Every structure is written in structure tokens, then in C-alpha cells.
C-alpha positions as CSV (number, residue, x, y, z in Angstrom):
1,M,16.0,2.6,-4.5
2,P,13.5,4.3,-6.9
3,T,12.0,7.6,-6.0
4,I,8.2,7.7,-5.8
5,G,6.4,10.9,-6.6
6,V,3.0,11.8,-5.2
7,I,1.1,14.7,-6.7
8,G,-1.9,15.7,-4.6
9,L,-1.6,15.3,-0.8
10,G,-5.2,15.4,0.2
11,I,-7.0,12.7,2.2
12,M,-6.1,9.8,-0.1
13,G,-2.8,11.1,-1.4
14,S,-1.3,11.9,2.0
15,A,-2.3,8.5,3.3
16,M,-0.7,6.7,0.3
17,A,2.5,8.8,0.7
18,A,2.7,8.2,4.5
19,N,2.4,4.4,4.0
20,L,5.0,4.5,1.2
21,V,7.4,6.3,3.6
22,K,6.7,3.6,6.3
23,A,7.4,0.9,3.7
24,G,10.9,2.4,3.2
25,H,10.4,4.2,0.0
26,Q,11.8,7.7,-0.8
27,V,8.7,9.7,-1.4
28,L,8.7,13.1,-3.1
29,G,5.4,14.9,-2.6
30,F,3.8,18.0,-4.0
31,D,0.5,19.8,-3.3
32,V,-0.7,23.3,-4.1
33,V,-1.6,23.7,-0.4
34,P,1.5,24.6,1.6
35,A,0.1,23.0,4.8
36,R,-0.2,19.6,3.1
37,R,3.4,19.8,1.9
38,S,4.5,20.5,5.5
39,A,2.5,17.6,6.8
40,H,4.1,15.3,4.2
41,K,7.6,16.5,5.4
42,R,6.7,15.7,9.0
43,T,5.9,12.1,8.0
44,G,9.4,11.7,6.6
45,G,8.7,12.6,3.0
46,L,10.6,14.9,0.6
47,V,8.9,18.0,-0.7
48,A,9.0,19.0,-4.3
49,R,8.8,22.7,-5.4
50,T,6.6,22.0,-8.5
51,V,4.8,19.3,-10.5
52,S,7.7,19.4,-12.9
53,D,10.1,18.8,-10.1
54,V,8.2,15.6,-9.3
55,G,8.3,14.6,-12.9
56,R,12.0,15.1,-13.3
57,R,13.0,13.3,-10.1
58,S,10.6,10.4,-9.9
59,D,10.6,6.8,-11.2
60,V,6.9,6.2,-10.5
61,I,4.4,9.1,-10.0
62,I,1.2,8.6,-8.1
63,C,-1.5,11.2,-8.8
64,S,-4.5,11.9,-6.5
65,L,-6.5,15.0,-7.5
66,P,-10.0,16.4,-6.9
67,S,-11.1,17.5,-10.3
68,P,-10.7,17.0,-14.1
69,G,-9.1,20.5,-14.4
70,A,-6.5,19.7,-11.8
71,L,-5.5,16.5,-13.7
72,I,-5.2,18.2,-17.1
73,D,-3.1,21.0,-15.5
74,V,-0.7,18.5,-14.1
75,A,-0.5,16.5,-17.3
76,T,0.1,19.6,-19.3
77,E,2.9,20.7,-17.1
78,L,4.5,17.2,-17.2
79,S,4.1,17.0,-21.0
80,A,6.6,19.8,-21.4
81,L,9.4,17.9,-19.6
82,K,12.3,16.8,-21.7
83,N,14.0,13.4,-20.8
84,P,12.2,12.8,-17.5
85,R,13.9,10.3,-15.2
86,S,13.6,6.7,-16.5
87,A,11.5,4.2,-14.6
88,T,13.5,1.3,-16.0
89,R,17.0,2.7,-16.4
90,G,16.7,4.2,-19.9
91,A,13.7,2.3,-21.2
92,G,11.3,5.2,-21.3
93,G,10.0,7.8,-18.9
94,P,8.3,7.3,-15.5
95,V,5.0,5.5,-14.9
96,F,2.2,7.8,-14.0
97,V,-0.4,6.1,-11.7
98,E,-3.6,8.1,-11.8
99,T,-5.7,7.1,-8.8
100,S,-8.6,9.7,-8.9
101,T,-12.2,9.0,-9.8
102,L,-12.7,11.1,-12.9
103,P,-14.4,10.7,-16.3
104,I,-12.6,8.3,-18.6
105,A,-12.4,11.0,-21.4
106,V,-10.5,13.3,-19.1
107,K,-8.0,10.6,-18.0
108,D,-7.5,9.6,-21.7
109,E,-6.7,13.3,-22.5
110,A,-4.2,13.3,-19.7
111,R,-2.7,10.0,-21.0
112,R,-2.2,11.6,-24.5
113,L,-0.5,14.7,-23.0
114,L,1.8,12.6,-20.8
115,A,2.9,10.4,-23.8
116,R,4.5,13.5,-25.3
117,A,7.1,13.4,-22.6
118,G,7.5,9.6,-22.8
119,I,5.5,9.1,-19.6
120,T,3.3,6.0,-19.5
121,A,-0.1,6.5,-17.8
122,L,-2.1,4.0,-15.9
123,D,-5.8,4.5,-15.0
124,A,-5.8,3.1,-11.5
125,P,-8.6,4.3,-9.2
126,L,-8.8,3.3,-5.6
127,S,-11.5,1.4,-3.8
128,G,-11.8,2.5,-0.1
129,T,-12.2,5.5,2.1
130,G,-9.6,7.9,3.5
131,S,-9.7,6.1,6.9
132,Q,-9.1,2.8,5.1
133,A,-6.2,4.3,3.1
134,K,-4.5,5.4,6.3
135,V,-4.3,1.7,7.4
136,K,-3.5,0.4,3.9
137,D,-6.9,-1.2,3.5
138,I,-7.6,-0.1,-0.1
139,V,-7.6,-1.9,-3.4
140,V,-6.4,-0.5,-6.7
141,Y,-8.1,-1.2,-10.0
142,V,-5.4,-0.9,-12.6
143,S,-5.8,-0.5,-16.4
144,G,-3.3,0.4,-19.1
145,P,-0.1,-1.2,-20.5
146,R,0.6,-4.4,-18.6
147,A,4.4,-3.7,-18.6
148,A,3.7,-0.4,-16.8
149,Y,1.5,-2.2,-14.3
150,K,4.4,-4.6,-13.5
151,T,6.7,-1.7,-12.9
152,A,4.2,0.0,-10.6
153,A,3.0,-3.1,-8.8
154,P,5.8,-3.1,-6.1
155,V,4.9,0.5,-5.3
156,M,1.2,-0.3,-4.9
157,D,2.2,-3.0,-2.5
158,G,3.4,-0.2,-0.2
159,F,0.0,1.6,0.1
160,A,-2.7,-1.0,-0.8
161,R,-3.7,-4.4,0.5
162,G,-4.4,-5.5,-3.1
163,H,-4.3,-4.5,-6.7
164,Y,-5.9,-6.0,-9.8
165,Y,-5.0,-5.7,-13.5
166,I,-8.4,-5.0,-15.2
167,G,-7.4,-4.5,-18.8
168,P,-6.9,-1.7,-21.3
169,F,-6.7,1.9,-20.2
170,G,-10.1,3.1,-18.9
171,D,-11.3,-0.3,-17.7
172,G,-10.0,0.5,-14.2
173,S,-12.4,3.5,-14.0
174,K,-15.3,1.4,-15.3
175,M,-14.7,-1.0,-12.5
176,K,-14.5,1.9,-10.0
177,F,-17.8,3.3,-11.2
178,V,-19.4,-0.1,-10.5
179,A,-17.8,-0.2,-7.0
180,N,-18.9,3.3,-6.2
181,L,-22.4,2.7,-7.3
182,L,-22.6,0.1,-4.6
183,V,-20.9,2.4,-2.1
184,A,-23.5,5.1,-2.8
185,I,-26.3,2.6,-2.2
186,H,-24.8,0.9,0.8
187,N,-24.0,4.2,2.6
188,V,-27.6,5.3,2.4
189,A,-28.8,1.9,3.3
190,A,-26.6,1.8,6.4
191,A,-28.0,5.3,7.4
192,E,-31.5,4.2,6.9
193,A,-31.1,1.1,9.0
194,L,-29.5,2.9,11.9
195,V,-32.2,5.6,11.9
196,L,-34.8,2.9,12.0
197,A,-33.1,1.4,14.9
198,M,-32.8,4.7,16.8
199,K,-36.4,5.6,16.0
200,A,-37.4,2.2,17.4
201,G,-35.6,2.9,20.7
202,L,-32.6,0.7,20.0
203,D,-29.1,1.7,21.1
204,P,-27.3,2.7,17.8
205,A,-23.9,1.5,19.1
206,L,-25.3,-1.9,20.0
207,T,-27.2,-2.1,16.7
208,L,-24.0,-1.5,14.8
209,Q,-22.2,-4.2,16.7
210,V,-24.9,-6.8,16.3
211,I,-25.9,-6.0,12.7
212,G,-22.2,-5.7,11.7
213,D,-21.7,-9.3,12.8
214,G,-24.5,-10.7,10.7
215,G,-25.7,-11.2,7.2
216,G,-27.0,-7.6,7.0
217,S,-23.5,-6.1,7.3
218,S,-21.6,-4.2,4.6
219,R,-18.3,-2.5,4.3
220,M,-20.0,0.9,4.4
221,L,-21.9,-0.1,7.6
222,Q,-18.5,-1.0,9.1
223,V,-16.6,2.0,7.9
224,R,-19.3,4.8,8.2
225,G,-21.5,3.2,10.9
226,P,-19.3,4.5,13.7
227,L,-19.7,8.1,12.4
228,M,-23.4,7.7,12.1
229,V,-23.6,6.3,15.7
230,K,-21.8,9.4,17.0
231,G,-23.6,11.8,14.7
232,D,-20.4,13.6,14.0
233,Y,-19.2,13.8,10.4
234,R,-16.5,16.5,10.6
235,D,-13.6,14.0,10.3
236,A,-14.4,13.3,6.6
237,T,-13.1,10.2,4.9
238,M,-14.9,11.4,1.7
239,K,-16.3,14.9,1.6
240,L,-19.8,15.3,0.3
241,D,-18.8,18.0,-2.1
242,V,-16.1,15.8,-3.6
243,W,-18.5,12.8,-3.7
244,Q,-20.8,14.7,-5.9
245,K,-18.1,14.6,-8.6
246,D,-18.1,10.8,-8.3
247,M,-21.9,10.6,-8.4
248,K,-22.0,12.5,-11.7
249,A,-19.3,10.4,-13.2
250,I,-21.2,7.2,-12.4
251,A,-24.5,8.6,-13.7
252,D,-22.9,9.8,-16.9
253,F,-21.1,6.4,-17.4
254,A,-24.3,4.4,-16.9
255,K,-26.1,6.7,-19.4
256,D,-23.3,6.2,-21.9
257,V,-23.6,2.4,-21.8
258,G,-27.4,2.5,-21.7
259,C,-27.8,0.8,-18.4
260,P,-30.6,1.7,-15.9
261,T,-29.5,2.3,-12.3
262,P,-32.7,2.8,-10.4
263,M,-31.3,2.1,-6.9
264,F,-28.3,4.4,-7.5
265,A,-30.6,7.1,-8.7
266,T,-32.7,6.8,-5.6
267,T,-29.8,7.7,-3.4
268,A,-28.9,11.0,-5.2
269,P,-31.6,13.2,-3.4
270,F,-30.2,12.3,0.0
271,Y,-26.7,13.4,-0.9
272,I,-28.1,16.6,-2.5
273,A,-30.1,17.3,0.6
274,A,-27.0,17.0,2.8
275,L,-25.2,19.4,0.6
276,A,-28.1,21.8,0.7
277,A,-27.9,21.7,4.5
278,G,-24.4,23.1,4.3
279,R,-22.6,19.7,5.0
280,G,-20.4,19.8,1.9
281,A,-17.2,19.6,3.9
282,E,-18.5,16.7,6.0
283,D,-18.3,13.0,5.4
284,T,-20.9,11.3,3.1
285,G,-22.1,9.5,6.2
286,A,-24.0,12.7,6.9
287,V,-26.9,11.4,4.9
288,C,-27.8,9.8,8.2
289,A,-28.6,13.3,9.6
290,V,-30.9,13.9,6.5
291,L,-32.8,10.7,7.2
292,E,-33.1,11.6,10.9
293,E,-34.8,14.8,9.9
294,M,-37.1,13.0,7.6
295,A,-38.0,10.6,10.4
296,H,-38.6,13.5,12.8
297,Y,-36.1,12.0,15.1
298,R,-34.0,14.0,17.6
299,R,-31.3,12.3,19.4
300,P,-31.8,12.2,23.2
301,A,-29.4,13.6,25.7
302,R,-26.6,11.2,26.6
303,G,-27.6,8.4,28.8
304,R,-31.3,8.6,27.7
305,R,-33.1,6.6,25.1
306,R,-36.0,7.9,23.1
307,R,-38.6,6.4,20.7
């Protein structure tokens, strides 16, 4: 059985690793944070000492990192490897599945670095939140060499409910930017709708149930609506401070291709306001709290309703 390496055991990486272990794979994980390595070991995974250790021992490497600098650091370390383990028994080095949402230019730089060690990179960002990743309810947008995609596809089956081959390297990120543009809009729209319901005296939990069953529903309403109903965003599926990286990447991409995104641009101030309020470590659903303040709405004590 091939060894699957996972570099980056944060919200998404740890969920993918845990699902791969459940699927019966041997999963070698690494993260710079010791507590994350310990958590991976508790799920049944193997722990690597370094990034290079993952590169030497893995057939397919999944990478989930929070910043461009982290990806380049990882690619630089792996580029120094000599004769990394073959993904296809002697036909080249391992396949590197890069799942983060980062600028295409950064991923392309990483791809060139990895090629020095015979490692084939795929640009394969994920569609879904951390809570969805835990239950294997995510989709992978894969771009790069089709042969590498075929090698990695059985591994993706272990942590995603679906994966699509999009085209040449970089097209996966383009698709993810389109998807996240909608996520940004739908998240704020869900918050706006629930604040309107609460301000009008409707029970937010009932509103979520009823609207979620009709034509006005969205995946963001279903996924983040429960957080908004509770008004508790500490158990983040996507942290606001990390989300800002995605927002910038989408805005830069739209500017590069010369496409106006007026609705996406309208959402940006709500995320910035949530950050300014000290909510950077909370879930992006915290934009609901921003809208509540704008509406001069204060949630009533439990058991009471207020207009």
C-alpha cells in the first residue's frame, strides 16, 4: 500500500489526514506545530520529523498550508531531495497535491522548485469548509498533468466526495477563485437574511430550518447558518484572518483578467469590520455579528424574543 504524506495539519489538513487513515491508508503527517503532530498520531497516523522526511517516504504528498511563504519553504526543502520515493515504482518521483488557496504565481514557483527533485505538482484547491472536510464533504479542483491526476485520484477518493480534472496547472485555482467569490457573497447574504429575521422578531433557528428547505437556501446558509443562529463563532471552519488571504487572491485574479466583481467587492467591508473588532481567529460567519451591530440589534435573553 502506498504511503500518503500530509504536510500541514491545520483545520483542512488534519481532516484530510484523518479521513485517509479511516480509509485504510498509511498516512505520514508533518506540521511545524507539535500539538498538531500529536493529534495526528492519536488518529492513527504516522508522524514525520521534517518536510524532507515526508518527501523521502511518501508516494503521494498532500499539502495544505496557510501562506505563500510556507509553500515556498516546503517546496524549497523538497527540491533538495535526491531520488525521492517513486509514486509509480521507478517512473519518477512522488505526486505533490497542493490544496491551498494561494496566488497562481506562487504555486507555479513551487511547481518549478519541486520539478528539480522529480516531483510532479498538481494545483488542486478544495471547495468546502473545515466542518465539511471532517465528514468528507469537499470537492477537489485538480489541474496539472493528467497522468499525475490519475495517480492521485484514488487518494482523493479517501478524503473528498468528488474531484474534477480542470485542465493545465493553475486552472484549478482559477476555478477555486470563482467558487470562493460565491462563498464570500453567500456567507454575507446568509448573515444579512438571518439578521433581518431576528430584527423582525422571527426565531433564527426556525428561520434557518424553513429558509434552508426552500429556494432561498445556499450551502453557506446550511453550513454557517447554525453558527449564526448560536452567535458563537469560536469553533472556526475558516478563520477570518486566513480568509483575508483568499479575498485578496480573488480580487487580484479578477483584476488581472479585467473582470468587474461588484457584489464580491461589496462584501469586503464586512469581513474587514469583523477583523477590526478582534474576530480574526473566529469563523467567517462572524460577519453576522457585524450586521447585528449595524442593525442596532441585541439578542434577547434565552427564552425571550425581541423586535
